[in-house]
C-alpha positions as semicolon CSV with decimal commas, in nm:
position;residue;x (nm);y (nm);z (nm)
1;M;-1,127;1,351;0,662
2;T;-0,913;1,662;0,630
3;D;-0,752;1,785;0,309
4;T;-0,412;1,683;0,447
5;E;-0,537;1,330;0,518
6;R;-0,684;1,305;0,167
7;Q;-0,355;1,421;0,018
8;T;-0,168;1,160;0,222
9;E;-0,410;0,888;0,111
10;R;-0,363;0,982;-0,256
11;R;0,016;1,000;-0,210
12;L;0,013;0,648;-0,065
13;E;-0,198;0,514;-0,353
14;R;0,044;0,668;-0,603
15;A;0,341;0,529;-0,410
16;I;0,196;0,177;-0,422
17;L;0,132;0,195;-0,795
18;D;0,469;0,358;-0,868
19;L;0,661;0,100;-0,665
20;L;0,484;-0,187;-0,840
21;E;0,550;-0,028;-1,179
22;R;0,924;-0,018;-1,105
23;R;0,937;-0,384;-1,002
24;D;0,922;-0,710;-1,188
25;P;0,558;-0,791;-1,282
26;A;0,561;-1,094;-1,051
27;S;0,700;-0,897;-0,752
28;S;0,509;-0,766;-0,455
29;I;0,567;-0,487;-0,205
30;C;0,504;-0,440;0,163
31;P;0,284;-0,152;0,283
32;S;0,595;-0,023;0,464
33;D;0,760;0,031;0,125
34;A;0,476;0,265;0,028
35;A;0,480;0,436;0,368
36;R;0,852;0,505;0,338
37;E;0,810;0,626;-0,021
38;A;0,529;0,865;0,074
39;Y;0,692;0,998;0,393
40;D;0,884;1,324;0,358
41;G;1,114;1,298;0,660
42;D;1,438;1,117;0,734
43;D;1,325;0,967;1,066
44;D;1,091;0,677;1,137
45;G;0,776;0,890;1,108
46;W;0,679;0,670;0,811
47;R;0,553;0,419;1,068
48;E;0,250;0,643;1,128
49;L;0,156;0,583;0,763
50;M;0,130;0,205;0,797
51;D;-0,246;0,192;0,864
52;P;-0,319;0,453;0,596
53;A;-0,100;0,251;0,354
54;R;-0,307;-0,061;0,423
55;R;-0,626;0,139;0,366
56;A;-0,482;0,276;0,040
57;A;-0,410;-0,080;-0,072
58;G;-0,770;-0,171;0,011
59;R;-0,903;0,110;-0,209
60;L;-0,676;-0,003;-0,492
61;V;-0,804;-0,359;-0,449
62;S;-1,161;-0,229;-0,481
63;A;-1,058;-0,046;-0,799
64;G;-0,908;-0,368;-0,939
65;K;-0,558;-0,220;-0,958
66;V;-0,381;-0,444;-0,703
67;E;-0,423;-0,761;-0,497
68;V;-0,339;-0,807;-0,130
69;T;-0,190;-1,139;-0,024
70;Q;-0,081;-1,331;0,282
71;S;0,137;-1,638;0,236
72;G;0,093;-1,597;-0,140
73;R;-0,288;-1,621;-0,130
74;R;-0,525;-1,335;-0,204
75;V;-0,702;-1,197;0,102
76;D;-0,958;-0,929;0,178
77;P;-0,745;-0,638;0,303
78;A;-1,020;-0,530;0,544
79;K;-1,008;-0,868;0,717
80;A;-0,634;-0,940;0,693
81;R;-0,446;-0,941;1,022
82;G;-0,070;-0,941;1,033
83;P;0,179;-0,891;0,750
84;I;0,043;-0,846;0,398
85;R;0,194;-0,803;0,054
86;I;0,062;-0,597;-0,236
87;R;0,099;-0,709;-0,598
88;R;-0,043;-0,650;-0,943
89;P;-0,360;-0,844;-1,022
90;R;-0,307;-1,189;-1,164
């Protein structure tokens, strides 16, 4: 992993935590919210950050800082397919 990739990964982790901090404790976010927050441009280049945002959520799950859900139920982010949500641990 390059330094730039590591910086992007850390920026995405911070974006996830910052977005959750600004929301109601019971709220969740989509990985696209974090990708948009971490992306510097005005175009749709944030889409390239979707997989890295999901990986960032997975690292935060491992650290016990967030949960990943599908249909309101906790799931393993490494095994989740399709849309996910990220929330504070409950």
